[in-house]
Biotite code that builds the C-alpha atoms (Angstrom):
import biotite.structure as struc

atoms = struc.array([
    struc.Atom([-108.535, 147.020, -140.355], chain_id="A", res_id=1, res_name="MET", atom_name="CA", element="C"),
    struc.Atom([-109.815, 147.692, -143.866], chain_id="A", res_id=2, res_name="SER", atom_name="CA", element="C"),
    struc.Atom([-113.298, 148.285, -142.393], chain_id="A", res_id=3, res_name="ARG", atom_name="CA", element="C"),
    struc.Atom([-112.104, 151.087, -140.103], chain_id="A", res_id=4, res_name="LEU", atom_name="CA", element="C"),
    struc.Atom([-113.031, 154.606, -141.143], chain_id="A", res_id=5, res_name="SER", atom_name="CA", element="C"),
    struc.Atom([-109.724, 156.036, -139.960], chain_id="A", res_id=6, res_name="CYS", atom_name="CA", element="C"),
    struc.Atom([-106.083, 156.176, -141.071], chain_id="A", res_id=7, res_name="GLU", atom_name="CA", element="C"),
    struc.Atom([-104.044, 153.307, -139.646], chain_id="A", res_id=8, res_name="VAL", atom_name="CA", element="C"),
    struc.Atom([-100.259, 152.887, -139.539], chain_id="A", res_id=9, res_name="GLY", atom_name="CA", element="C"),
    struc.Atom([-97.778, 150.591, -137.772], chain_id="A", res_id=10, res_name="GLY", atom_name="CA", element="C"),
    struc.Atom([-96.233, 147.200, -138.195], chain_id="A", res_id=11, res_name="PHE", atom_name="CA", element="C"),
    struc.Atom([-96.545, 143.503, -137.331], chain_id="A", res_id=12, res_name="TYR", atom_name="CA", element="C"),
    struc.Atom([-94.052, 140.635, -137.187], chain_id="A", res_id=13, res_name="THR", atom_name="CA", element="C"),
    struc.Atom([-94.272, 137.335, -139.064], chain_id="A", res_id=14, res_name="GLU", atom_name="CA", element="C"),
    struc.Atom([-92.383, 134.107, -138.381], chain_id="A", res_id=15, res_name="GLU", atom_name="CA", element="C"),
    struc.Atom([-89.770, 132.980, -140.803], chain_id="A", res_id=16, res_name="ILE", atom_name="CA", element="C"),
    struc.Atom([-89.836, 129.209, -141.158], chain_id="A", res_id=17, res_name="ARG", atom_name="CA", element="C"),
    struc.Atom([-87.258, 127.034, -142.853], chain_id="A", res_id=18, res_name="GLU", atom_name="CA", element="C"),
    struc.Atom([-87.702, 123.242, -143.143], chain_id="A", res_id=19, res_name="SER", atom_name="CA", element="C"),
    struc.Atom([-90.595, 123.427, -140.697], chain_id="A", res_id=20, res_name="GLY", atom_name="CA", element="C"),
    struc.Atom([-88.775, 125.191, -137.884], chain_id="A", res_id=21, res_name="ARG", atom_name="CA", element="C"),
    struc.Atom([-88.830, 128.853, -136.823], chain_id="A", res_id=22, res_name="ARG", atom_name="CA", element="C"),
    struc.Atom([-85.615, 130.580, -137.743], chain_id="A", res_id=23, res_name="THR", atom_name="CA", element="C"),
    struc.Atom([-86.536, 134.239, -137.355], chain_id="A", res_id=24, res_name="GLY", atom_name="CA", element="C"),
    struc.Atom([-88.979, 137.086, -137.669], chain_id="A", res_id=25, res_name="PHE", atom_name="CA", element="C"),
    struc.Atom([-89.776, 139.518, -140.441], chain_id="A", res_id=26, res_name="ARG", atom_name="CA", element="C"),
    struc.Atom([-91.005, 143.045, -139.570], chain_id="A", res_id=27, res_name="LEU", atom_name="CA", element="C"),
    struc.Atom([-93.705, 144.193, -142.013], chain_id="A", res_id=28, res_name="ILE", atom_name="CA", element="C"),
    struc.Atom([-95.212, 147.683, -142.063], chain_id="A", res_id=29, res_name="THR", atom_name="CA", element="C"),
    struc.Atom([-98.849, 148.309, -142.970], chain_id="A", res_id=30, res_name="LEU", atom_name="CA", element="C"),
    struc.Atom([-97.627, 150.290, -145.953], chain_id="A", res_id=31, res_name="ASP", atom_name="CA", element="C"),
    struc.Atom([-95.655, 147.307, -147.261], chain_id="A", res_id=32, res_name="GLY", atom_name="CA", element="C"),
    struc.Atom([-92.048, 147.858, -146.200], chain_id="A", res_id=33, res_name="ARG", atom_name="CA", element="C"),
    struc.Atom([-90.326, 144.848, -144.670], chain_id="A", res_id=34, res_name="GLN", atom_name="CA", element="C"),
    struc.Atom([-87.029, 143.484, -143.408], chain_id="A", res_id=35, res_name="GLY", atom_name="CA", element="C"),
    struc.Atom([-85.656, 140.560, -141.420], chain_id="A", res_id=36, res_name="VAL", atom_name="CA", element="C"),
    struc.Atom([-85.796, 141.764, -137.828], chain_id="A", res_id=37, res_name="LEU", atom_name="CA", element="C"),
    struc.Atom([-84.280, 138.697, -136.152], chain_id="A", res_id=38, res_name="ALA", atom_name="CA", element="C"),
    struc.Atom([-82.800, 135.431, -137.409], chain_id="A", res_id=39, res_name="HIS", atom_name="CA", element="C"),
    struc.Atom([-80.692, 132.573, -136.135], chain_id="A", res_id=40, res_name="VAL", atom_name="CA", element="C"),
    struc.Atom([-78.097, 133.315, -138.835], chain_id="A", res_id=41, res_name="ASP", atom_name="CA", element="C"),
    struc.Atom([-77.485, 136.896, -137.660], chain_id="A", res_id=42, res_name="ILE", atom_name="CA", element="C"),
    struc.Atom([-74.294, 136.504, -135.676], chain_id="A", res_id=43, res_name="ARG", atom_name="CA", element="C"),
    struc.Atom([-73.659, 140.050, -134.485], chain_id="A", res_id=44, res_name="ARG", atom_name="CA", element="C"),
    struc.Atom([-74.946, 141.345, -131.173], chain_id="A", res_id=45, res_name="ALA", atom_name="CA", element="C"),
    struc.Atom([-77.498, 141.936, -129.768], chain_id="A", res_id=46, res_name="PRO", atom_name="CA", element="C"),
    struc.Atom([-79.170, 138.620, -129.345], chain_id="A", res_id=47, res_name="HIS", atom_name="CA", element="C"),
    struc.Atom([-82.524, 137.719, -127.861], chain_id="A", res_id=48, res_name="ILE", atom_name="CA", element="C"),
    struc.Atom([-82.605, 134.074, -127.099], chain_id="A", res_id=49, res_name="SER", atom_name="CA", element="C"),
    struc.Atom([-81.138, 132.288, -130.183], chain_id="A", res_id=50, res_name="LYS", atom_name="CA", element="C"),
    struc.Atom([-81.975, 135.161, -132.540], chain_id="A", res_id=51, res_name="TYR", atom_name="CA", element="C"),
    struc.Atom([-79.612, 137.911, -133.618], chain_id="A", res_id=52, res_name="GLY", atom_name="CA", element="C"),
    struc.Atom([-81.438, 141.191, -133.940], chain_id="A", res_id=53, res_name="VAL", atom_name="CA", element="C"),
    struc.Atom([-80.856, 143.606, -136.832], chain_id="A", res_id=54, res_name="ASP", atom_name="CA", element="C"),
    struc.Atom([-81.124, 146.954, -135.135], chain_id="A", res_id=55, res_name="LEU", atom_name="CA", element="C"),
    struc.Atom([-81.019, 148.761, -138.540], chain_id="A", res_id=56, res_name="ALA", atom_name="CA", element="C"),
    struc.Atom([-84.282, 147.085, -139.523], chain_id="A", res_id=57, res_name="VAL", atom_name="CA", element="C"),
    struc.Atom([-85.831, 148.041, -136.187], chain_id="A", res_id=58, res_name="LEU", atom_name="CA", element="C"),
    struc.Atom([-84.617, 151.655, -136.496], chain_id="A", res_id=59, res_name="ASP", atom_name="CA", element="C"),
    struc.Atom([-84.979, 152.394, -140.246], chain_id="A", res_id=60, res_name="TYR", atom_name="CA", element="C"),
    struc.Atom([-88.176, 150.439, -140.829], chain_id="A", res_id=61, res_name="ILE", atom_name="CA", element="C"),
    struc.Atom([-89.879, 149.934, -137.457], chain_id="A", res_id=62, res_name="GLY", atom_name="CA", element="C"),
    struc.Atom([-89.167, 153.165, -135.659], chain_id="A", res_id=63, res_name="VAL", atom_name="CA", element="C"),
    struc.Atom([-89.539, 155.207, -138.862], chain_id="A", res_id=64, res_name="ASP", atom_name="CA", element="C"),
    struc.Atom([-92.939, 153.618, -139.435], chain_id="A", res_id=65, res_name="CYS", atom_name="CA", element="C"),
    struc.Atom([-94.096, 154.389, -135.887], chain_id="A", res_id=66, res_name="LEU", atom_name="CA", element="C"),
    struc.Atom([-92.886, 157.990, -135.995], chain_id="A", res_id=67, res_name="MET", atom_name="CA", element="C"),
    struc.Atom([-94.762, 158.521, -139.286], chain_id="A", res_id=68, res_name="ARG", atom_name="CA", element="C"),
    struc.Atom([-97.901, 156.827, -137.936], chain_id="A", res_id=69, res_name="ALA", atom_name="CA", element="C"),
    struc.Atom([-97.846, 158.959, -134.765], chain_id="A", res_id=70, res_name="ILE", atom_name="CA", element="C"),
    struc.Atom([-97.663, 162.114, -136.887], chain_id="A", res_id=71, res_name="GLU", atom_name="CA", element="C"),
    struc.Atom([-99.986, 161.172, -139.731], chain_id="A", res_id=72, res_name="GLU", atom_name="CA", element="C"),
    struc.Atom([-102.445, 158.440, -138.684], chain_id="A", res_id=73, res_name="LYS", atom_name="CA", element="C"),
    struc.Atom([-105.396, 158.136, -136.348], chain_id="A", res_id=74, res_name="ASP", atom_name="CA", element="C"),
    struc.Atom([-104.476, 154.660, -135.061], chain_id="A", res_id=75, res_name="VAL", atom_name="CA", element="C"),
    struc.Atom([-101.059, 153.062, -134.488], chain_id="A", res_id=76, res_name="VAL", atom_name="CA", element="C"),
    struc.Atom([-100.774, 149.247, -134.606], chain_id="A", res_id=77, res_name="ILE", atom_name="CA", element="C"),
    struc.Atom([-97.850, 147.312, -133.041], chain_id="A", res_id=78, res_name="ILE", atom_name="CA", element="C"),
    struc.Atom([-98.216, 143.510, -133.298], chain_id="A", res_id=79, res_name="ASP", atom_name="CA", element="C"),
    struc.Atom([-96.651, 141.595, -131.782], chain_id="A", res_id=80, res_name="GLU", atom_name="CA", element="C"),
    struc.Atom([-94.539, 142.410, -128.781], chain_id="A", res_id=81, res_name="ILE", atom_name="CA", element="C"),
    struc.Atom([-93.600, 139.355, -126.820], chain_id="A", res_id=82, res_name="GLY", atom_name="CA", element="C"),
    struc.Atom([-91.005, 136.595, -126.288], chain_id="A", res_id=83, res_name="PRO", atom_name="CA", element="C"),
    struc.Atom([-89.158, 135.344, -129.322], chain_id="A", res_id=84, res_name="MET", atom_name="CA", element="C"),
])
């Protein structure tokens, strides 16, 4: 992405691993903000599979990032959307 001659915004997810096993996912924006999006230790609803999802992270980091990118950037990146 650093070789693109356009403005890029968006986010990606990264596995959280503890003792060699996947325990959750971190949401990371291309401008450096991040939060724990889903984790086995999040007990409140909603859940996707074994992961509790923090809707505040999705809303205040993920959605905010996308809204800004749509308004201000040439390209919007969302990686990855798929099964947890």
